[in-house]
CHARMM internal coordinates of N, CA and C (Angstrom, degrees):
IC EDIT
DIST 1 N 1 CA 1.3421
DIST 1 CA 1 C 1.4909
ANGL 1 N 1 CA 1 C 112.88
DIST 1 C 2 N 1.3079
ANGL 1 CA 1 C 2 N 119.09
DIHE 1 N 1 CA 1 C 2 N 123.91
DIST 2 N 2 CA 1.5516
ANGL 1 C 2 N 2 CA 121.23
DIHE 1 CA 1 C 2 N 2 CA -179.97
DIST 2 CA 2 C 1.4896
ANGL 2 N 2 CA 2 C 112.52
DIHE 1 C 2 N 2 CA 2 C -74.68
DIST 2 C 3 N 1.2716
ANGL 2 CA 2 C 3 N 117.11
DIHE 2 N 2 CA 2 C 3 N 147.16
DIST 3 N 3 CA 1.4417
ANGL 2 C 3 N 3 CA 117.46
DIHE 2 CA 2 C 3 N 3 CA 171.86
DIST 3 CA 3 C 1.5739
ANGL 3 N 3 CA 3 C 109.37
DIHE 2 C 3 N 3 CA 3 C -103.12
DIST 3 C 4 N 1.2958
ANGL 3 CA 3 C 4 N 107.83
DIHE 3 N 3 CA 3 C 4 N 143.51
DIST 4 N 4 CA 1.5795
ANGL 3 C 4 N 4 CA 113.55
DIHE 3 CA 3 C 4 N 4 CA 176.24
DIST 4 CA 4 C 1.4866
ANGL 4 N 4 CA 4 C 106.92
DIHE 3 C 4 N 4 CA 4 C -91.09
DIST 4 C 5 N 1.2519
ANGL 4 CA 4 C 5 N 113.36
DIHE 4 N 4 CA 4 C 5 N 143.62
DIST 5 N 5 CA 1.4776
ANGL 4 C 5 N 5 CA 126.01
DIHE 4 CA 4 C 5 N 5 CA 176.89
DIST 5 CA 5 C 1.4826
ANGL 5 N 5 CA 5 C 105.79
DIHE 4 C 5 N 5 CA 5 C -95.61
DIST 5 C 6 N 1.2753
ANGL 5 CA 5 C 6 N 115.82
DIHE 5 N 5 CA 5 C 6 N 131.68
DIST 6 N 6 CA 1.4934
ANGL 5 C 6 N 6 CA 122.68
DIHE 5 CA 5 C 6 N 6 CA 174.46
DIST 6 CA 6 C 1.5374
ANGL 6 N 6 CA 6 C 106.41
DIHE 5 C 6 N 6 CA 6 C -95.03
DIST 6 C 7 N 1.2281
ANGL 6 CA 6 C 7 N 116.89
DIHE 6 N 6 CA 6 C 7 N 123.74
DIST 7 N 7 CA 1.4796
ANGL 6 C 7 N 7 CA 119.24
DIHE 6 CA 6 C 7 N 7 CA 177.28
DIST 7 CA 7 C 1.5803
ANGL 7 N 7 CA 7 C 103.35
DIHE 6 C 7 N 7 CA 7 C -116.89
DIST 7 C 8 N 1.2621
ANGL 7 CA 7 C 8 N 111.29
DIHE 7 N 7 CA 7 C 8 N 125.73
DIST 8 N 8 CA 1.4825
ANGL 7 C 8 N 8 CA 123.42
DIHE 7 CA 7 C 8 N 8 CA 177.83
DIST 8 CA 8 C 1.5595
ANGL 8 N 8 CA 8 C 111.26
DIHE 7 C 8 N 8 CA 8 C -102.07
DIST 8 C 9 N 1.3130
ANGL 8 CA 8 C 9 N 113.57
DIHE 8 N 8 CA 8 C 9 N 140.09
DIST 9 N 9 CA 1.4575
ANGL 8 C 9 N 9 CA 120.03
DIHE 8 CA 8 C 9 N 9 CA -179.89
DIST 9 CA 9 C 1.6576
ANGL 9 N 9 CA 9 C 104.72
DIHE 8 C 9 N 9 CA 9 C -68.06
DIST 9 C 10 N 1.2575
ANGL 9 CA 9 C 10 N 115.89
DIHE 9 N 9 CA 9 C 10 N 161.32
DIST 10 N 10 CA 1.4800
ANGL 9 C 10 N 10 CA 114.21
DIHE 9 CA 9 C 10 N 10 CA 179.36
DIST 10 CA 10 C 1.5936
ANGL 10 N 10 CA 10 C 114.41
DIHE 9 C 10 N 10 CA 10 C -57.95
DIST 10 C 11 N 1.3833
ANGL 10 CA 10 C 11 N 112.64
DIHE 10 N 10 CA 10 C 11 N -30.47
DIST 11 N 11 CA 1.3968
ANGL 10 C 11 N 11 CA 119.53
DIHE 10 CA 10 C 11 N 11 CA -179.16
DIST 11 CA 11 C 1.5445
ANGL 11 N 11 CA 11 C 108.33
DIHE 10 C 11 N 11 CA 11 C -72.70
DIST 11 C 12 N 1.2284
ANGL 11 CA 11 C 12 N 118.74
DIHE 11 N 11 CA 11 C 12 N -38.57
DIST 12 N 12 CA 1.4751
ANGL 11 C 12 N 12 CA 126.45
DIHE 11 CA 11 C 12 N 12 CA -179.34
DIST 12 CA 12 C 1.4993
ANGL 12 N 12 CA 12 C 109.23
DIHE 11 C 12 N 12 CA 12 C -67.41
DIST 12 C 13 N 1.3800
ANGL 12 CA 12 C 13 N 112.85
DIHE 12 N 12 CA 12 C 13 N -41.11
DIST 13 N 13 CA 1.5246
ANGL 12 C 13 N 13 CA 118.23
DIHE 12 CA 12 C 13 N 13 CA -175.25
DIST 13 CA 13 C 1.6177
ANGL 13 N 13 CA 13 C 105.82
DIHE 12 C 13 N 13 CA 13 C -69.52
DIST 13 C 14 N 1.3358
ANGL 13 CA 13 C 14 N 118.20
DIHE 13 N 13 CA 13 C 14 N -37.14
DIST 14 N 14 CA 1.4678
ANGL 13 C 14 N 14 CA 121.09
DIHE 13 CA 13 C 14 N 14 CA -176.39
DIST 14 CA 14 C 1.5183
ANGL 14 N 14 CA 14 C 107.81
DIHE 13 C 14 N 14 CA 14 C -68.06
DIST 14 C 15 N 1.4039
ANGL 14 CA 14 C 15 N 115.50
DIHE 14 N 14 CA 14 C 15 N -39.79
DIST 15 N 15 CA 1.5082
ANGL 14 C 15 N 15 CA 122.07
DIHE 14 CA 14 C 15 N 15 CA -176.73
DIST 15 CA 15 C 1.5255
ANGL 15 N 15 CA 15 C 99.56
DIHE 14 C 15 N 15 CA 15 C -62.86
DIST 15 C 16 N 1.3121
ANGL 15 CA 15 C 16 N 126.93
DIHE 15 N 15 CA 15 C 16 N -45.67
DIST 16 N 16 CA 1.4788
ANGL 15 C 16 N 16 CA 127.41
DIHE 15 CA 15 C 16 N 16 CA -172.27
DIST 16 CA 16 C 1.5937
ANGL 16 N 16 CA 16 C 105.11
DIHE 15 C 16 N 16 CA 16 C -63.04
DIST 16 C 17 N 1.3393
ANGL 16 CA 16 C 17 N 118.04
DIHE 16 N 16 CA 16 C 17 N -47.34
DIST 17 N 17 CA 1.4133
ANGL 16 C 17 N 17 CA 119.04
DIHE 16 CA 16 C 17 N 17 CA -175.16
DIST 17 CA 17 C 1.5979
ANGL 17 N 17 CA 17 C 109.51
DIHE 16 C 17 N 17 CA 17 C -63.55
DIST 17 C 18 N 1.2956
ANGL 17 CA 17 C 18 N 117.02
DIHE 17 N 17 CA 17 C 18 N -40.08
DIST 18 N 18 CA 1.4298
ANGL 17 C 18 N 18 CA 122.22
DIHE 17 CA 17 C 18 N 18 CA -179.95
DIST 18 CA 18 C 1.4958
ANGL 18 N 18 CA 18 C 109.98
DIHE 17 C 18 N 18 CA 18 C -65.95
DIST 18 C 19 N 1.4025
ANGL 18 CA 18 C 19 N 115.77
DIHE 18 N 18 CA 18 C 19 N -40.72
DIST 19 N 19 CA 1.5228
ANGL 18 C 19 N 19 CA 116.04
DIHE 18 CA 18 C 19 N 19 CA 175.25
DIST 19 CA 19 C 1.4215
ANGL 19 N 19 CA 19 C 114.52
DIHE 18 C 19 N 19 CA 19 C -62.56
DIST 19 C 20 N 1.3471
ANGL 19 CA 19 C 20 N 117.82
DIHE 19 N 19 CA 19 C 20 N -42.68
DIST 20 N 20 CA 1.4005
ANGL 19 C 20 N 20 CA 120.82
DIHE 19 CA 19 C 20 N 20 CA 177.28
DIST 20 CA 20 C 1.5560
ANGL 20 N 20 CA 20 C 119.08
DIHE 19 C 20 N 20 CA 20 C -62.27
DIST 20 C 21 N 1.3736
ANGL 20 CA 20 C 21 N 108.72
DIHE 20 N 20 CA 20 C 21 N -38.65
DIST 21 N 21 CA 1.5827
ANGL 20 C 21 N 21 CA 114.30
DIHE 20 CA 20 C 21 N 21 CA 173.76
DIST 21 CA 21 C 1.4414
ANGL 21 N 21 CA 21 C 110.32
DIHE 20 C 21 N 21 CA 21 C -67.41
DIST 21 C 22 N 1.3280
ANGL 21 CA 21 C 22 N 119.47
DIHE 21 N 21 CA 21 C 22 N -42.22
DIST 22 N 22 CA 1.4882
ANGL 21 C 22 N 22 CA 120.08
DIHE 21 CA 21 C 22 N 22 CA -179.53
DIST 22 CA 22 C 1.4804
ANGL 22 N 22 CA 22 C 109.84
DIHE 21 C 22 N 22 CA 22 C -61.90
DIST 22 C 23 N 1.3830
ANGL 22 CA 22 C 23 N 116.76
DIHE 22 N 22 CA 22 C 23 N -46.91
DIST 23 N 23 CA 1.4021
ANGL 22 C 23 N 23 CA 123.71
DIHE 22 CA 22 C 23 N 23 CA -178.75
DIST 23 CA 23 C 1.5810
ANGL 23 N 23 CA 23 C 108.27
DIHE 22 C 23 N 23 CA 23 C -56.16
DIST 23 C 24 N 1.3394
ANGL 23 CA 23 C 24 N 117.41
DIHE 23 N 23 CA 23 C 24 N -48.06
DIST 24 N 24 CA 1.4116
ANGL 23 C 24 N 24 CA 116.06
DIHE 23 CA 23 C 24 N 24 CA -179.74
DIST 24 CA 24 C 1.4997
ANGL 24 N 24 CA 24 C 116.05
DIHE 23 C 24 N 24 CA 24 C -65.72
DIST 24 C 25 N 1.2688
ANGL 24 CA 24 C 25 N 117.56
DIHE 24 N 24 CA 24 C 25 N -37.54
DIST 25 N 25 CA 1.4686
ANGL 24 C 25 N 25 CA 122.30
DIHE 24 CA 24 C 25 N 25 CA 177.91
DIST 25 CA 25 C 1.4828
ANGL 25 N 25 CA 25 C 110.92
DIHE 24 C 25 N 25 CA 25 C -62.18
DIST 25 C 26 N 1.2823
ANGL 25 CA 25 C 26 N 117.37
DIHE 25 N 25 CA 25 C 26 N -40.86
DIST 26 N 26 CA 1.5175
ANGL 25 C 26 N 26 CA 125.88
DIHE 25 CA 25 C 26 N 26 CA -179.72
DIST 26 CA 26 C 1.5098
ANGL 26 N 26 CA 26 C 110.71
DIHE 25 C 26 N 26 CA 26 C -60.81
DIST 26 C 27 N 1.4657
ANGL 26 CA 26 C 27 N 109.82
DIHE 26 N 26 CA 26 C 27 N -46.82
DIST 27 N 27 CA 1.4963
ANGL 26 C 27 N 27 CA 112.18
DIHE 26 CA 26 C 27 N 27 CA -176.30
DIST 27 CA 27 C 1.5184
ANGL 27 N 27 CA 27 C 111.06
DIHE 26 C 27 N 27 CA 27 C -71.94
DIST 27 C 28 N 1.3557
ANGL 27 CA 27 C 28 N 119.14
DIHE 27 N 27 CA 27 C 28 N -35.95
DIST 28 N 28 CA 1.3864
ANGL 27 C 28 N 28 CA 121.42
DIHE 27 CA 27 C 28 N 28 CA 176.51
DIST 28 CA 28 C 1.5400
ANGL 28 N 28 CA 28 C 111.94
DIHE 27 C 28 N 28 CA 28 C -60.45
DIST 28 C 29 N 1.2413
ANGL 28 CA 28 C 29 N 109.65
DIHE 28 N 28 CA 28 C 29 N -31.56
DIST 29 N 29 CA 1.6556
ANGL 28 C 29 N 29 CA 116.06
DIHE 28 CA 28 C 29 N 29 CA -179.66
DIST 29 CA 29 C 1.4276
ANGL 29 N 29 CA 29 C 107.43
DIHE 28 C 29 N 29 CA 29 C -66.68
DIST 29 C 30 N 1.4212
ANGL 29 CA 29 C 30 N 124.99
DIHE 29 N 29 CA 29 C 30 N -31.97
DIST 30 N 30 CA 1.3349
ANGL 29 C 30 N 30 CA 125.48
DIHE 29 CA 29 C 30 N 30 CA -171.83
DIST 30 CA 30 C 1.4886
ANGL 30 N 30 CA 30 C 114.55
DIHE 29 C 30 N 30 CA 30 C 126.57
DIST 30 C 31 N 1.3018
ANGL 30 CA 30 C 31 N 119.59
DIHE 30 N 30 CA 30 C 31 N 3.79
DIST 31 N 31 CA 1.5127
ANGL 30 C 31 N 31 CA 116.86
DIHE 30 CA 30 C 31 N 31 CA 177.11
DIST 31 CA 31 C 1.4671
ANGL 31 N 31 CA 31 C 108.73
DIHE 30 C 31 N 31 CA 31 C -80.27
DIST 31 C 32 N 1.4249
ANGL 31 CA 31 C 32 N 119.13
DIHE 31 N 31 CA 31 C 32 N 144.32
DIST 32 N 32 CA 1.4065
ANGL 31 C 32 N 32 CA 120.53
DIHE 31 CA 31 C 32 N 32 CA 172.61
DIST 32 CA 32 C 1.5398
ANGL 32 N 32 CA 32 C 109.76
DIHE 31 C 32 N 32 CA 32 C -67.24
DIST 32 C 33 N 1.3031
ANGL 32 CA 32 C 33 N 123.57
DIHE 32 N 32 CA 32 C 33 N 168.51
DIST 33 N 33 CA 1.3686
ANGL 32 C 33 N 33 CA 131.10
DIHE 32 CA 32 C 33 N 33 CA -173.96
DIST 33 CA 33 C 1.6045
ANGL 33 N 33 CA 33 C 109.02
DIHE 32 C 33 N 33 CA 33 C -59.25
DIST 33 C 34 N 1.4170
ANGL 33 CA 33 C 34 N 120.54
DIHE 33 N 33 CA 33 C 34 N -56.10
DIST 34 N 34 CA 1.4442
ANGL 33 C 34 N 34 CA 117.83
DIHE 33 CA 33 C 34 N 34 CA -179.22
DIST 34 CA 34 C 1.5917
ANGL 34 N 34 CA 34 C 114.87
DIHE 33 C 34 N 34 CA 34 C -59.37
DIST 34 C 35 N 1.3075
ANGL 34 CA 34 C 35 N 119.67
DIHE 34 N 34 CA 34 C 35 N -34.41
DIST 35 N 35 CA 1.4927
ANGL 34 C 35 N 35 CA 127.90
DIHE 34 CA 34 C 35 N 35 CA -178.29
DIST 35 CA 35 C 1.6058
ANGL 35 N 35 CA 35 C 101.53
DIHE 34 C 35 N 35 CA 35 C -69.57
DIST 35 C 36 N 1.3822
ANGL 35 CA 35 C 36 N 117.11
DIHE 35 N 35 CA 35 C 36 N -50.78
DIST 36 N 36 CA 1.4318
ANGL 35 C 36 N 36 CA 119.26
DIHE 35 CA 35 C 36 N 36 CA -177.47
DIST 36 CA 36 C 1.4143
ANGL 36 N 36 CA 36 C 114.50
DIHE 35 C 36 N 36 CA 36 C -57.00
DIST 36 C 37 N 1.4518
ANGL 36 CA 36 C 37 N 113.58
DIHE 36 N 36 CA 36 C 37 N -42.32
DIST 37 N 37 CA 1.5154
ANGL 36 C 37 N 37 CA 119.94
DIHE 36 CA 36 C 37 N 37 CA 177.05
DIST 37 CA 37 C 1.4732
ANGL 37 N 37 CA 37 C 114.58
DIHE 36 C 37 N 37 CA 37 C -55.59
DIST 37 C 38 N 1.4636
ANGL 37 CA 37 C 38 N 109.37
DIHE 37 N 37 CA 37 C 38 N -47.93
DIST 38 N 38 CA 1.4211
ANGL 37 C 38 N 38 CA 115.08
DIHE 37 CA 37 C 38 N 38 CA -175.81
DIST 38 CA 38 C 1.5286
ANGL 38 N 38 CA 38 C 109.84
DIHE 37 C 38 N 38 CA 38 C -64.00
DIST 38 C 39 N 1.2640
ANGL 38 CA 38 C 39 N 120.19
DIHE 38 N 38 CA 38 C 39 N -40.02
DIST 39 N 39 CA 1.4899
ANGL 38 C 39 N 39 CA 126.91
DIHE 38 CA 38 C 39 N 39 CA -173.60
DIST 39 CA 39 C 1.5203
ANGL 39 N 39 CA 39 C 104.48
DIHE 38 C 39 N 39 CA 39 C -73.72
DIST 39 C 40 N 1.2844
ANGL 39 CA 39 C 40 N 121.04
DIHE 39 N 39 CA 39 C 40 N -43.61
DIST 40 N 40 CA 1.4684
ANGL 39 C 40 N 40 CA 124.01
DIHE 39 CA 39 C 40 N 40 CA -178.19
DIST 40 CA 40 C 1.4811
ANGL 40 N 40 CA 40 C 112.43
DIHE 39 C 40 N 40 CA 40 C -59.30
DIST 40 C 41 N 1.2299
ANGL 40 CA 40 C 41 N 117.14
DIHE 40 N 40 CA 40 C 41 N -39.14
DIST 41 N 41 CA 1.5325
ANGL 40 C 41 N 41 CA 116.49
DIHE 40 CA 40 C 41 N 41 CA -176.10
DIST 41 CA 41 C 1.5834
ANGL 41 N 41 CA 41 C 113.79
DIHE 40 C 41 N 41 CA 41 C -84.74
DIST 41 C 42 N 1.3662
ANGL 41 CA 41 C 42 N 113.05
DIHE 41 N 41 CA 41 C 42 N 0.49
DIST 42 N 42 CA 1.3949
ANGL 41 C 42 N 42 CA 110.52
DIHE 41 CA 41 C 42 N 42 CA -177.39
DIST 42 CA 42 C 1.6612
ANGL 42 N 42 CA 42 C 104.12
DIHE 41 C 42 N 42 CA 42 C -106.78
DIST 42 C 43 N 1.3111
ANGL 42 CA 42 C 43 N 112.60
DIHE 42 N 42 CA 42 C 43 N 117.03
DIST 43 N 43 CA 1.4509
ANGL 42 C 43 N 43 CA 118.87
DIHE 42 CA 42 C 43 N 43 CA -177.03
DIST 43 CA 43 C 1.4750
ANGL 43 N 43 CA 43 C 111.69
DIHE 42 C 43 N 43 CA 43 C -71.88
DIST 43 C 44 N 1.3952
ANGL 43 CA 43 C 44 N 114.80
DIHE 43 N 43 CA 43 C 44 N -24.70
DIST 44 N 44 CA 1.5276
ANGL 43 C 44 N 44 CA 120.46
DIHE 43 CA 43 C 44 N 44 CA 179.89
DIST 44 CA 44 C 1.4821
ANGL 44 N 44 CA 44 C 115.41
DIHE 43 C 44 N 44 CA 44 C -74.31
DIST 44 C 45 N 1.2729
ANGL 44 CA 44 C 45 N 117.67
DIHE 44 N 44 CA 44 C 45 N -8.73
DIST 45 N 45 CA 1.3667
ANGL 44 C 45 N 45 CA 123.36
DIHE 44 CA 44 C 45 N 45 CA 175.01
DIST 45 CA 45 C 1.5378
ANGL 45 N 45 CA 45 C 115.56
DIHE 44 C 45 N 45 CA 45 C -97.41
DIST 45 C 46 N 1.3591
ANGL 45 CA 45 C 46 N 115.97
DIHE 45 N 45 CA 45 C 46 N 111.13
DIST 46 N 46 CA 1.4958
ANGL 45 C 46 N 46 CA 124.06
DIHE 45 CA 45 C 46 N 46 CA -176.64
DIST 46 CA 46 C 1.5544
ANGL 46 N 46 CA 46 C 107.81
DIHE 45 C 46 N 46 CA 46 C -57.96
DIST 46 C 47 N 1.2898
ANGL 46 CA 46 C 47 N 120.84
DIHE 46 N 46 CA 46 C 47 N 123.51
DIST 47 N 47 CA 1.4270
ANGL 46 C 47 N 47 CA 124.93
DIHE 46 CA 46 C 47 N 47 CA -179.30
DIST 47 CA 47 C 1.5042
ANGL 47 N 47 CA 47 C 109.25
DIHE 46 C 47 N 47 CA 47 C -68.37
DIST 47 C 48 N 1.3974
ANGL 47 CA 47 C 48 N 117.03
DIHE 47 N 47 CA 47 C 48 N -44.61
DIST 48 N 48 CA 1.4145
ANGL 47 C 48 N 48 CA 117.48
DIHE 47 CA 47 C 48 N 48 CA 179.36
DIST 48 CA 48 C 1.5657
ANGL 48 N 48 CA 48 C 112.39
DIHE 47 C 48 N 48 CA 48 C -62.56
DIST 48 C 49 N 1.3471
ANGL 48 CA 48 C 49 N 120.38
DIHE 48 N 48 CA 48 C 49 N -35.38
DIST 49 N 49 CA 1.4374
ANGL 48 C 49 N 49 CA 117.46
DIHE 48 CA 48 C 49 N 49 CA -178.83
DIST 49 CA 49 C 1.5231
ANGL 49 N 49 CA 49 C 108.81
DIHE 48 C 49 N 49 CA 49 C -76.32
DIST 49 C 50 N 1.3498
ANGL 49 CA 49 C 50 N 119.20
DIHE 49 N 49 CA 49 C 50 N -26.13
DIST 50 N 50 CA 1.4883
ANGL 49 C 50 N 50 CA 120.92
DIHE 49 CA 49 C 50 N 50 CA 178.45
DIST 50 CA 50 C 1.4747
ANGL 50 N 50 CA 50 C 110.47
DIHE 49 C 50 N 50 CA 50 C -69.76
DIST 50 C 51 N 1.3185
ANGL 50 CA 50 C 51 N 116.14
DIHE 50 N 50 CA 50 C 51 N -40.33
DIST 51 N 51 CA 1.5649
ANGL 50 C 51 N 51 CA 124.08
DIHE 50 CA 50 C 51 N 51 CA -178.80
DIST 51 CA 51 C 1.5710
ANGL 51 N 51 CA 51 C 104.54
DIHE 50 C 51 N 51 CA 51 C -70.31
DIST 51 C 52 N 1.2952
ANGL 51 CA 51 C 52 N 113.64
DIHE 51 N 51 CA 51 C 52 N -60.40
DIST 52 N 52 CA 1.4784
ANGL 51 C 52 N 52 CA 117.71
DIHE 51 CA 51 C 52 N 52 CA 179.36
DIST 52 CA 52 C 1.5494
ANGL 52 N 52 CA 52 C 120.64
DIHE 51 C 52 N 52 CA 52 C -45.41
DIST 52 C 53 N 1.2736
ANGL 52 CA 52 C 53 N 114.31
DIHE 52 N 52 CA 52 C 53 N -45.23
DIST 53 N 53 CA 1.4435
ANGL 52 C 53 N 53 CA 118.67
DIHE 52 CA 52 C 53 N 53 CA -177.78
DIST 53 CA 53 C 1.5790
ANGL 53 N 53 CA 53 C 108.77
DIHE 52 C 53 N 53 CA 53 C -65.33
DIST 53 C 54 N 1.3518
ANGL 53 CA 53 C 54 N 119.45
DIHE 53 N 53 CA 53 C 54 N -38.47
DIST 54 N 54 CA 1.4357
ANGL 53 C 54 N 54 CA 118.57
DIHE 53 CA 53 C 54 N 54 CA 177.25
DIST 54 CA 54 C 1.5888
ANGL 54 N 54 CA 54 C 111.64
DIHE 53 C 54 N 54 CA 54 C -72.45
DIST 54 C 55 N 1.2930
ANGL 54 CA 54 C 55 N 118.55
DIHE 54 N 54 CA 54 C 55 N -37.63
DIST 55 N 55 CA 1.4489
ANGL 54 C 55 N 55 CA 123.14
DIHE 54 CA 54 C 55 N 55 CA -179.18
DIST 55 CA 55 C 1.6220
ANGL 55 N 55 CA 55 C 106.47
DIHE 54 C 55 N 55 CA 55 C -64.89
DIST 55 C 56 N 1.3020
ANGL 55 CA 55 C 56 N 113.97
DIHE 55 N 55 CA 55 C 56 N -31.42
DIST 56 N 56 CA 1.4742
ANGL 55 C 56 N 56 CA 116.70
DIHE 55 CA 55 C 56 N 56 CA -176.51
DIST 56 CA 56 C 1.5209
ANGL 56 N 56 CA 56 C 112.46
DIHE 55 C 56 N 56 CA 56 C -78.30
DIST 56 C 57 N 1.4042
ANGL 56 CA 56 C 57 N 116.42
DIHE 56 N 56 CA 56 C 57 N -3.24
DIST 57 N 57 CA 1.4793
ANGL 56 C 57 N 57 CA 122.83
DIHE 56 CA 56 C 57 N 57 CA 173.57
DIST 57 CA 57 C 1.4712
ANGL 57 N 57 CA 57 C 115.04
DIHE 56 C 57 N 57 CA 57 C 110.14
DIST 57 C 58 N 1.2808
ANGL 57 CA 57 C 58 N 119.16
DIHE 57 N 57 CA 57 C 58 N 3.68
DIST 58 N 58 CA 1.5162
ANGL 57 C 58 N 58 CA 120.39
DIHE 57 CA 57 C 58 N 58 CA 169.39
DIST 58 CA 58 C 1.4723
ANGL 58 N 58 CA 58 C 112.54
DIHE 57 C 58 N 58 CA 58 C -71.65
DIST 58 C 59 N 1.2745
ANGL 58 CA 58 C 59 N 115.94
DIHE 58 N 58 CA 58 C 59 N 134.50
DIST 59 N 59 CA 1.4514
ANGL 58 C 59 N 59 CA 121.42
DIHE 58 CA 58 C 59 N 59 CA 176.38
DIST 59 CA 59 C 1.4811
ANGL 59 N 59 CA 59 C 108.91
DIHE 58 C 59 N 59 CA 59 C -60.12
DIST 59 C 60 N 1.4008
ANGL 59 CA 59 C 60 N 122.06
DIHE 59 N 59 CA 59 C 60 N 138.31
DIST 60 N 60 CA 1.4366
ANGL 59 C 60 N 60 CA 120.71
DIHE 59 CA 59 C 60 N 60 CA -179.54
DIST 60 CA 60 C 1.4960
ANGL 60 N 60 CA 60 C 113.81
DIHE 59 C 60 N 60 CA 60 C -60.37
DIST 60 C 61 N 1.3415
ANGL 60 CA 60 C 61 N 121.72
DIHE 60 N 60 CA 60 C 61 N -29.72
DIST 61 N 61 CA 1.4092
ANGL 60 C 61 N 61 CA 122.91
DIHE 60 CA 60 C 61 N 61 CA -179.21
DIST 61 CA 61 C 1.6335
ANGL 61 N 61 CA 61 C 111.98
DIHE 60 C 61 N 61 CA 61 C -69.82
DIST 61 C 62 N 1.3538
ANGL 61 CA 61 C 62 N 110.53
DIHE 61 N 61 CA 61 C 62 N -34.86
DIST 62 N 62 CA 1.4358
ANGL 61 C 62 N 62 CA 114.80
DIHE 61 CA 61 C 62 N 62 CA 172.07
DIST 62 CA 62 C 1.5830
ANGL 62 N 62 CA 62 C 115.25
DIHE 61 C 62 N 62 CA 62 C -74.05
DIST 62 C 63 N 1.3469
ANGL 62 CA 62 C 63 N 111.24
DIHE 62 N 62 CA 62 C 63 N -39.50
DIST 63 N 63 CA 1.4564
ANGL 62 C 63 N 63 CA 115.33
DIHE 62 CA 62 C 63 N 63 CA 172.76
DIST 63 CA 63 C 1.5613
ANGL 63 N 63 CA 63 C 116.17
DIHE 62 C 63 N 63 CA 63 C -54.19
DIST 63 C 64 N 1.3368
ANGL 63 CA 63 C 64 N 107.92
DIHE 63 N 63 CA 63 C 64 N -41.79
DIST 64 N 64 CA 1.5259
ANGL 63 C 64 N 64 CA 112.37
DIHE 63 CA 63 C 64 N 64 CA 177.32
DIST 64 CA 64 C 1.4684
ANGL 64 N 64 CA 64 C 112.88
DIHE 63 C 64 N 64 CA 64 C -59.98
DIST 64 C 65 N 1.3205
ANGL 64 CA 64 C 65 N 115.42
DIHE 64 N 64 CA 64 C 65 N -43.86
DIST 65 N 65 CA 1.5540
ANGL 64 C 65 N 65 CA 118.12
DIHE 64 CA 64 C 65 N 65 CA -178.97
DIST 65 CA 65 C 1.4724
ANGL 65 N 65 CA 65 C 111.38
DIHE 64 C 65 N 65 CA 65 C -65.86
DIST 65 C 66 N 1.4098
ANGL 65 CA 65 C 66 N 114.07
DIHE 65 N 65 CA 65 C 66 N -37.51
DIST 66 N 66 CA 1.4792
ANGL 65 C 66 N 66 CA 112.92
DIHE 65 CA 65 C 66 N 66 CA 178.27
DIST 66 CA 66 C 1.4891
ANGL 66 N 66 CA 66 C 114.55
DIHE 65 C 66 N 66 CA 66 C -68.39
DIST 66 C 67 N 1.3378
ANGL 66 CA 66 C 67 N 120.18
DIHE 66 N 66 CA 66 C 67 N -41.82
DIST 67 N 67 CA 1.4751
ANGL 66 C 67 N 67 CA 127.75
DIHE 66 CA 66 C 67 N 67 CA 173.83
DIST 67 CA 67 C 1.3609
ANGL 67 N 67 CA 67 C 123.05
DIHE 66 C 67 N 67 CA 67 C -57.14
DIST 67 C 68 N 1.5200
ANGL 67 CA 67 C 68 N 112.36
DIHE 67 N 67 CA 67 C 68 N -36.39
DIST 68 N 68 CA 1.4063
ANGL 67 C 68 N 68 CA 121.76
DIHE 67 CA 67 C 68 N 68 CA -177.19
DIST 68 CA 68 C 1.4440
ANGL 68 N 68 CA 68 C 111.77
DIHE 67 C 68 N 68 CA 68 C -100.17
END
COOR INIT
IC SEED 1 N 1 CA 1 C
IC BUILD
């Protein structure tokens, strides 16, 4: 069985890198995986605000409701 190669455009590759970086930052801040995935894919959610609010003591579940 042959395998198909997926070739991303430079823009798509950059978007994937940014998504992965955002996801990692959100998980390190304390968001669970599903919440981090939801926030990481939303370009309208400011990453720094999402991380700061949790580091300031807001529960990740509450922060998610505030941010979305």
